[in-house]
C-alpha positions as CSV (number, residue, x, y, z in Angstrom):
1,X,36.9,23.7,104.0
2,X,34.4,20.8,104.1
3,X,31.6,23.1,102.7
4,X,33.9,24.3,99.9
5,X,34.9,20.8,98.9
6,X,31.3,19.7,98.7
7,X,30.3,22.7,96.7
8,X,33.1,22.0,94.2
9,X,32.1,18.3,93.8
10,X,28.5,19.3,93.2
11,X,29.4,21.8,90.4
12,X,31.6,19.3,88.7
13,X,28.8,16.7,88.8
14,X,26.3,19.2,87.3
15,X,28.7,20.2,84.4
16,X,29.8,16.7,83.4
17,X,26.7,15.8,81.2
18,X,27.1,19.1,79.3
19,X,30.8,18.5,78.8
20,X,30.2,15.0,77.7
21,X,27.7,16.2,75.1
22,X,30.2,18.7,73.8
23,X,32.8,16.0,73.5
24,X,30.4,13.7,71.7
25,X,29.5,16.2,69.0
26,X,30.8,15.2,65.5
27,X,32.5,17.7,63.3
28,X,30.7,18.4,60.0
29,X,32.7,18.0,56.7
30,X,31.9,19.3,53.3
31,X,30.3,16.7,50.9
32,X,32.9,15.2,48.5
33,X,32.2,15.8,44.8
34,X,31.2,12.7,42.8
35,X,34.0,11.0,40.7
36,X,34.3,12.1,37.1
37,X,33.9,9.2,34.6
38,X,36.6,9.2,32.0
39,X,36.0,7.0,28.9
40,X,38.7,4.8,27.4
41,X,38.7,5.3,23.6
42,X,38.9,2.1,21.6
43,X,39.4,2.3,17.8
44,X,39.0,-1.5,17.3
45,X,35.9,-2.4,15.3
46,X,34.0,-2.0,12.0
47,X,32.7,1.3,10.7
48,X,30.7,2.8,7.8
49,X,30.3,6.3,6.7
50,X,30.1,9.0,4.0
51,X,32.2,11.9,2.7
52,X,32.1,15.0,0.5
53,X,34.9,16.9,-1.2
54,X,36.6,18.1,-4.4
55,X,38.8,16.4,-7.0
56,X,41.2,17.9,-9.5
57,X,43.9,16.5,-11.8
58,X,47.2,17.6,-13.2
59,X,47.0,19.8,-16.3
60,X,49.2,17.6,-18.5
61,X,47.2,16.4,-21.5
62,X,49.0,14.6,-24.4
63,X,52.3,16.3,-23.6
64,X,50.7,19.8,-23.9
65,X,50.3,19.5,-27.7
66,X,46.5,19.9,-27.7
67,X,44.1,22.2,-26.0
68,X,42.5,20.6,-22.9
69,X,42.0,20.8,-19.2
70,X,41.8,18.3,-16.4
71,X,42.7,20.4,-13.4
72,X,39.3,22.0,-12.8
73,X,37.9,21.3,-9.3
74,X,35.0,18.9,-9.4
75,X,32.5,17.9,-6.7
76,X,32.7,14.4,-5.2
77,X,30.6,12.5,-2.7
78,X,30.7,8.9,-1.6
79,X,30.7,6.2,1.0
80,X,33.3,4.2,2.9
81,X,33.6,1.3,5.2
82,X,36.3,-0.6,7.0
83,X,37.8,-2.2,10.1
84,X,40.4,-0.9,12.6
85,X,42.5,-2.7,15.2
86,X,44.2,-0.8,18.0
87,X,47.4,-2.3,19.4
88,X,50.6,-1.6,21.3
89,X,48.6,0.5,22.7
90,X,48.6,3.7,20.7
91,X,48.8,2.3,17.1
92,X,45.9,1.5,14.9
93,X,46.0,-0.7,11.8
94,X,43.1,-1.2,9.5
95,X,41.6,-1.7,6.0
96,X,39.2,0.4,4.1
97,X,37.1,0.3,1.0
98,X,35.9,3.7,-0.5
99,X,33.9,4.9,-3.5
100,X,33.3,8.5,-4.7
101,X,31.0,9.7,-7.4
102,X,32.4,12.6,-9.4
103,X,30.8,15.5,-11.3
104,X,32.2,16.8,-14.6
105,X,34.8,15.6,-17.0
106,X,38.2,14.3,-15.8
107,X,39.9,15.1,-19.2
108,X,38.7,17.1,-22.2
109,X,41.1,17.4,-25.2
110,X,40.6,18.9,-28.7
111,X,43.0,17.8,-31.4
112,X,44.1,20.0,-34.3
113,X,42.5,17.5,-36.8
114,X,39.0,18.2,-35.3
115,X,38.7,15.2,-33.0
116,X,37.5,15.7,-29.5
117,X,38.3,13.3,-26.6
118,X,36.4,13.4,-23.3
119,X,36.6,11.3,-20.2
120,X,33.5,11.8,-18.1
121,X,34.9,9.9,-15.1
122,X,31.8,9.0,-13.1
123,X,33.6,7.6,-10.1
124,X,36.8,6.5,-8.4
125,X,37.3,3.9,-5.7
126,X,40.0,2.3,-3.6
127,X,40.8,-0.6,-1.3
128,X,43.6,0.4,1.1
129,X,45.5,-0.4,4.2
130,X,45.6,2.2,6.9
131,X,48.2,2.8,9.7
132,X,47.7,5.5,12.4
133,X,48.8,6.8,15.8
134,X,46.1,7.6,18.3
135,X,46.0,9.7,21.5
136,X,42.6,9.2,23.0
137,X,39.9,10.5,20.6
138,X,42.4,11.7,17.9
139,X,43.9,9.5,15.1
140,X,46.5,10.6,12.7
141,X,46.9,8.1,9.8
142,X,48.4,7.3,6.4
143,X,46.9,5.0,3.8
144,X,47.7,3.3,0.5
145,X,46.7,0.6,-1.9
146,X,44.7,-0.3,-5.0
147,X,42.6,2.3,-6.9
148,X,40.1,1.9,-9.8
149,X,38.2,4.4,-12.0
150,X,34.7,4.2,-13.6
151,X,35.5,5.9,-16.9
152,X,33.0,7.0,-19.6
153,X,35.3,7.9,-22.6
154,X,34.3,9.2,-26.0
155,X,36.1,10.3,-29.1
156,X,34.1,12.2,-31.7
157,X,34.7,14.0,-35.0
158,X,32.1,16.5,-36.0
159,X,29.8,15.2,-33.2
160,X,30.0,11.7,-34.5
161,X,31.6,8.8,-32.5
162,X,35.0,7.5,-33.7
163,X,36.4,4.1,-32.7
164,X,39.6,4.4,-30.6
165,X,42.0,2.3,-28.5
166,X,44.7,3.0,-26.0
167,X,48.1,1.3,-25.5
168,X,46.9,0.0,-22.1
169,X,44.0,0.2,-19.7
170,X,43.9,3.2,-17.4
171,X,41.1,2.1,-15.1
172,X,43.3,0.4,-12.5
173,X,46.0,2.1,-10.5
174,X,47.3,3.0,-7.1
175,X,46.5,5.5,-4.3
176,X,48.1,7.0,-1.3
177,X,46.8,9.5,1.3
178,X,46.8,10.8,4.8
179,X,44.3,12.2,7.2
180,X,43.1,13.0,10.7
181,X,40.1,11.5,12.4
182,X,38.4,12.5,15.7
183,X,36.0,10.5,17.8
184,X,33.6,13.3,18.9
185,X,30.9,11.2,20.5
186,X,30.3,7.6,21.4
187,X,30.3,5.5,18.1
188,X,30.8,8.7,15.9
189,X,33.9,10.1,14.4
190,X,34.7,12.8,11.8
191,X,37.7,13.0,9.5
192,X,39.5,15.2,7.0
193,X,41.6,13.5,4.4
194,X,43.8,14.0,1.3
195,X,44.0,11.2,-1.2
196,X,45.9,10.9,-4.5
197,X,44.9,8.5,-7.2
198,X,47.1,7.5,-10.2
199,X,45.7,5.5,-13.1
200,X,48.8,5.6,-15.3
201,X,49.5,7.4,-18.6
202,X,47.3,6.9,-21.7
203,X,48.4,7.0,-25.4
204,X,46.2,6.5,-28.5
205,X,47.1,3.6,-30.8
206,X,43.9,3.9,-32.8
207,X,43.1,6.0,-34.7
208,X,46.8,6.2,-35.8
209,X,46.4,9.9,-36.6
210,X,46.4,10.6,-32.8
211,X,49.4,8.5,-31.9
212,X,52.0,11.2,-32.6
213,X,50.3,13.5,-29.9
214,X,51.9,11.4,-27.1
215,X,50.3,10.4,-23.8
216,X,48.3,12.1,-21.1
217,X,48.6,11.8,-17.3
218,X,45.5,10.2,-15.7
219,X,45.3,11.0,-12.0
220,X,43.2,12.7,-9.4
221,X,44.0,14.8,-6.2
222,X,41.1,14.7,-3.7
223,X,40.3,16.5,-0.4
224,X,37.5,15.0,1.6
225,X,35.6,15.6,4.9
226,X,33.6,12.7,6.2
227,X,31.8,11.1,9.1
228,X,31.8,7.5,10.3
229,X,29.6,5.4,12.5
230,X,31.7,3.0,14.6
231,X,30.3,-0.2,15.9
232,X,33.1,-0.2,18.6
233,X,33.2,3.4,19.7
234,X,34.2,4.0,23.3
235,X,35.3,0.7,24.8
236,X,36.7,-0.9,27.9
237,X,35.9,0.0,31.5
238,X,35.1,3.5,32.6
239,X,37.8,5.0,34.8
240,X,36.8,7.2,37.8
241,X,38.8,10.4,38.0
242,X,38.7,12.4,41.3
């Protein structure tokens, strides 16, 4: 019995270091992936940009009594700039100034007495307020305000200019529109927009021979795509998402 006891003690003593080494070994874990940085989109700030599109008017010249057309699609291109302020926290309010150069005549009307009236509208502009709802990089908005037209109008008879006058100016008017804008990269956003311009009706008061022909509607429908550079862009702290 004494020999058996001593043998058992010796075996335990020899195995203790190996057992302690096994107990001290640390388990290995898989390396955790790095956190994903999620930007917070901030629409507050100034921006400038450009746009391209088409414009067309209603075919309603002088109450339909003369031959004419103002509903043909015309190319437009221009610039815009403005300021947005994000609040509450998904609403965006701002102001924007915009100008578009136009190609082709806005109105062309031939009267039965041989006179020809043309309005080669060179450009249209607007200064509007804008209100939108945002969800991250997207912004859906409406706009409205003051509009103005850069008109180049002529009345001719046999190719020679004729003096004329309207019952009121049709260079100032109003505008409304709606669009969608998307912030696709830091400081850059793209937009698609519909905007309607109304410059009032026009009626000849001189020469008096044209007065009986009534008035014509002076408006523009436009569809634009554009891009903006935003001096605010992504803003606020970066949130780590695991």
